[in-house]
N, C-alpha and C positions, 0 to 999 in steps of 0.2 A: 579387193575384197576385204571387208572388215574382219578384224581378228576372231571374233566369235563364229563368224559365218563358215569358216574353214572346217571347224568341228561339225557343224550343221550338215555341211555338204557331205562329210564322211559318213555321218549317220544316215542321210538320205540315200547315198550310194550303197550302203550295207543293206538297207531295207529293200531297194530295187534288186539287189543281188539275191537276197533271201526269197523275195517274191518270184523272181525268175526260176529259182531252183525248186521252189515248193508249189508253184501253182498260183491260181487265181484266189482272190479274197473269199469267193464262195467255197472253193475247195478247202482253204484253210479253215473257214468257219465250220464246215462239215467235219473236218478232221478234229476240231476242237471240242466237238460234242463230248461232254463227260470228262474232259481233261482240264487240268487247271495250271499246269506249268507250260510255258512257252516251249521248252525243249520237247515236251511230250506231243505237243501239236505238230511240230516240225517232224518228229519221228513218225507220227501217224500219217502225216500227209505224204511223206516219202514212201511209205508202205502202200499207199493208195495210188501210186503213179504207174501201175503196171501197164494198162491199156492206154493208148494214145486217144485223147478226146477227138471226135470228128471235127474236121475243118480247122485243126490247129497244126500248121506246118512245122512249128517249133518243137512239137512233141516227137517229130521224126528224127530230129538232130540233137544230140546231146551237146552240152557246152564244150566237151572235149573234142567232139567231132568238128564243131564250128571253129575252135582254135586251130585245129590241124589244118582246116581249109584256108584260114587267114594266114597261117604260117607258110603254107605251100605257095599261095598266090603272091604274098608279099615277096618271098624270095624269087619267084618267077619273074616278077615285074620290078624287082629292085626298089622296093618301097619299105620303109620301117614297119615292121609288124605292129609295133606299139601305136603308130599313127592310124593304121587300119582298124585296130581295136578301138581306138578313141573315136573314130569316125562312126563306127558300128554302134558304139554305146550312145553317142549323141543322137545319131539318126533314128534308131529303132529300139534302143535298149536291148539288143539281141533277140528281137522277135522277128523270125522269118516271115510271119504273116502280117507284119505291120503295113498299114496303108495311111498316107498322109491326106490331109484335106485337099491337097493339090493333086492327088493321084500317084504320088511316088510310092513304090512298092518294095517290100522286102527288107532284108537286113541293112542294105546300104542305101535304101530309099531311092531306087532308080526310077526316073520318069520314063514313061512308055517310049517316047522317042529316043531317049538316051539308050535305054535298054535295047531297042531295035537296032540302033546305030552300032552297039557293041556286040550284037549277035545273041543277046539274051532273050530266049524264047519264053521262059517261065521264070519271071521276076521273083516268084515265091519259092523257087528251088534254091536252097542255100548255096550249093556249089556254083550254079549259074550266076546267082546274084554276086556272091563274093568275087568270083572270077571276073565278071564284068565290072563290078565297082572298083576293084583294085586296078584293073587295066585303065579305066577312066581316070582314076586318081594319079596313075603313073603318067598318063598322056598329059594331064593338066600340070603336073609337076615339071615335065619336060618343056611344055609350052611356056611356062613361066620361069624357066632356067633354074630350077631348084628352089624357088621361092614358095615355101610350103604354105605360108598364109594367103598368098595369092591364089594358089591352087585350091585351097579349101574354100576361099570365097567364090571361085568359079565353080567348084563342086556344088556349092549351096545355091547360088543365084544364077549361074550360067555364065560361060565365058564371055559372051557378047556383052551382057550387062556390066561385068567386070572391067572388060577392055574399054567400054564407053565411059565408065566412071573413073577409071584409073585406079581402082581398088574396090573395096566393099561397097556395093551401091545402096545397101539399106542398113539401118541400124540393126536389124535382126540378123543380117549376115555378118556384121562386125561382131555381134554377141555369139553368133555361131562359131566363128573363127576363134574367138577368145576361149570358149568353152572347150572346143576340140583341142586346141593348143594347151590348154591347162591339163587336160586329161592325158594328152599325149606325154607331156613332160613328167607327170606323176607316174605313168606307166614305165617310162625310161628310167626313172630313179628306182623303181621297184625291181627292175630286171638286172 
């Protein structure tokens, strides 16, 4: 990564964090009506967060609740909590109602067949999704004998494709692995 890009990534990460905490752009714009300072906008949007908007699973779970789930399942399946947090950040940006263009669902972006294999009935339920996703990540880490990068490639592209290619089968999978690993290392340094 180029030297100046590190700071840009930090700024973008912080913007994502603020957006997750404060709501959508429309909610922020509504909160901003008549306010001139960014801090006032944030304070106003936090006060308007009382009732959960319909159809938003993430409104049911606070960031603290999600982190507790990550911690519990990471410990249960003997996976680094920071790795799980990095996967969730890259996969869904901590949005329990996220759906990919390929049909992956929830925080850890489980494909329907993978979710069914793991016993996940509601991929949008944070506890089921995190429980299943961490279990799957642990299975892949075991399959690849602790090789986290291979496990991440398989998590992203599927184990059959990774096995056939002997590693990341696509450039987007290689980029995914790099991004998760960079965030994983950053989280480990911070803890």
